[in-house]
N, C-alpha and C positions, 0 to 999 in steps of 0.2 A: 527205952524207945516211944515218943509221940508222932502218932499217924494223926495225919491232918488229912480232909477229905475237900473236895473241890469239884463242883459242876462248873464246866468250862463248855461253851459252846462253840462249838466247830472246834477247827487248828487251826487259828490264822497265828498263832504267837503261843501255843501249847508249849514250846520249848523255852519259853521264862520260867518255864515250872522247877526243870529239872537243873538248869542255870542255880535258879534259888536258893533251893536244896544243898547244893553244891555249896553255895555261899555262906551258907550259916551256919556249915563246919560244925555242925551239932548233932546228937540224937534225934533229930528231927527228919519224918518221913514224909513227902511229899505225894498223894495221888491223885490222879484226876481221872474222872468220869466225864465222858466226850455227850452233851446233850445237842438235841435234833437244834438245827437252827431255824429250819423253816425257810424261810422268805428273809435271805440277807438283804434286810434295804433298812436304811436309818429313818424309820418314819414311824410315828408312834403309836399305830395299829400293829404294822409288824412286830417292834419290839415288845408291845403286850404278849403277844403270841409267843414271845421268845421266852419266855421266863412263866408261861402257863404251869398250872401245878401238877400237869400229867405229865408234862416236859419233865419237871424238875424229879418227880417221882422215880421217873425210867433212871436214872442213875446212881437213886439212892441206895441201891440196893446191893451194887458193886461195894460203895465207898464203907457201907457197914460191911461188908464182907472183908473188908480190904481190913478190918479193926482201928479206922477213923474213929478218934475223940471228937473231933469238931468239923461241922460241915460249913464251905461256904459259898452261895451262889455265886460264880466267877461272870458275873456280867454287870457291869456298873449300869448300862441304859437297863439293861433290862431289870432291874430296880426300882431305879427314880423312875423310870415313865408310869409307872402305879402312883407316884404321888407318894408323899411321908407317912400316913396310913396305911394305905396300899403297897406299900413296901413294907410298913412292919407287919402286915397280914400273912404276904405271901413268905416271909422268914418265918413266921408262926407256924404256918401250916407246913414249913420245909424242916421245920424241928420237931413237928407231932409225927412226920412220915419218915424221918429218920430215927428219931428218938435219940437225939444227941443236941448240944450245944449251935444252933444255927444264926448264920449271919447272910449277908450278901457284901460286896464291895460298895457299893453306894453307903452303907453305912459305914463301911470300913473309913471312906473317904474323911467322914465326920469325925470319928474315933482318932483318926493318926490326924489331921489338924491339931485338935485338942492338944494330943498327944507332945505334938513339936513347937506348940505353943504358937500356933496361926491362929491370930483370931481374924486376921484379913487374910484374903487369899485370891489370886488372880488364878483365871482359869484356861487352860488351852486344850480344846478338844477336834477332835476329828469329825463332829457329829453335824449336822447345819444346823443352821441358828434356833432354829426352833427347837430342835433337840436340847442343844445346848444351855438353854435359857432354862428349861426346866430341871436339869442340872443345878445351876444356880438357883433356881428357887428351893430345890431338896437343900441344898446346903444353908442357904440362910433358914428353913424350917429346924435345922439341926443347931442356928446358933450360931451358924461361920458367914463372917460377913464375904460379901463378896465384891473385890475393888473396879474388877475387870473379867470381861471376858470375852474370848476369841474362838472364834466356832467357823463353820464354812471354808475349810483351805478345798473343797469339792470332793472329796471321799463320800462315795455312797453306799460301801459297803465293807465289812467287818474284812472279806477278804484284800479289798485294796490294801486297807490300815498295815495288814500285816507286812505289806512290801516295803514299808517306811522302812528307813536306818536309820544312822545316828543323826549324820546332818540333816533329815528331815525331822525329826524330832527334837533335835536341838533347835532347827528354825522356831520350828510351833512353840515349845517355852520360853525364847527369847520374846517372840509375837506376844505373847500373853502376859507377861511380866510387866509390873508396874513397881514404881520407886517404894508405894506407899503398902505392896503386898510383903505378907510376914512369909508366907510359901508359892511354890507353883503348882497347881494340880491339872497333870495330865490324866482325864479319866478313864481312855479306850481300853480295854482289856484287851482286844485287836491287835494293840501295838507293842514291838518289842522294845524292851525296856531295861530289862534288869542289868543288860550288857554297860547300859551308859549312862547309872546313874551317876557316880563320881563325877564323870564332864560335867554333865547338868549341872550338878551343886557346884562344881567350881567354877565355870561360866557363869550361873545366875547367883553365886554369892550368898544363896539362903537356900531351905531344905525344898527338891522336889518329890511330890508325892506322885506316882503312876499306878495305874489300875493293878497290874499284877503284884507289885512290890505290898502295895494297901491288902492285896486280898491274902499275901499269905500272911502277914502281919497281922490282920484280923482275926485269923483262925488259931494264930498262936496266944490271940490276945482271949480268943474264948478256951482254952484249953491253958489257959494260967502259966503260959510260958513265955520267959525273956530271955532272947538270946540277941548277943553283941555278936552285930556283923555290919563293919563297916564299909563294908566294898555296898552293901546295899543301900547307903544311904543314911540321912542324920534321923531317921525314923530308928532303924536299928540301933543306933547308939544311946538312946536314951532311957532312962526309966526312973519309976517304976511305969510298967507297961499301967494307961489309964484303966479304969475301972467305971465301965458305963453299964 
């Protein structure tokens, strides 16, 4: 049994995780510790507070007691708003506090894009344009070219993003896609996407990387586990897992 630990802010799309655990169909256990959201707003200051060390530390002991072998901060925007170096320091502090390998969804996207061979990606985000631009900058810092960015669909909070269904998620992915993109990235962990991955990839004809999918894959990478799960998209049908 491999136990994976996740620090998940709030409750917007938490049910993606038991669904992913089921789709993995292996001896993988997915454990969530919910962190305090504070002010649920897609603003730089609020997002930086979302991933503050004291907020992350509050859930670490729960995951350690669960037997987790790796831990991931399951908030994309709560990582990349700190910039490339700041996000590195965030996960280093998390690893020290947890006493185990740690990462974040933001880094998971960089690693996952490379895993599926996507040198160029298109981004479809629920964030305002300024926040989406910060994610694109983060990807570029990680060596991933961004062909197009689609943000600002009028969603100001994670709670709102959590109400979206398949139709809205698919529309966002289609709007973001460009012919020269090797993959489409949907970075919000507040979006329910685990059930929609087969439809998304079928409709777009290319890999689609979504936040909760990437978060679990990143934890498996840290734990050095390879799991073939076609229901979770191209990312879970490629081997070997990239070592970074």
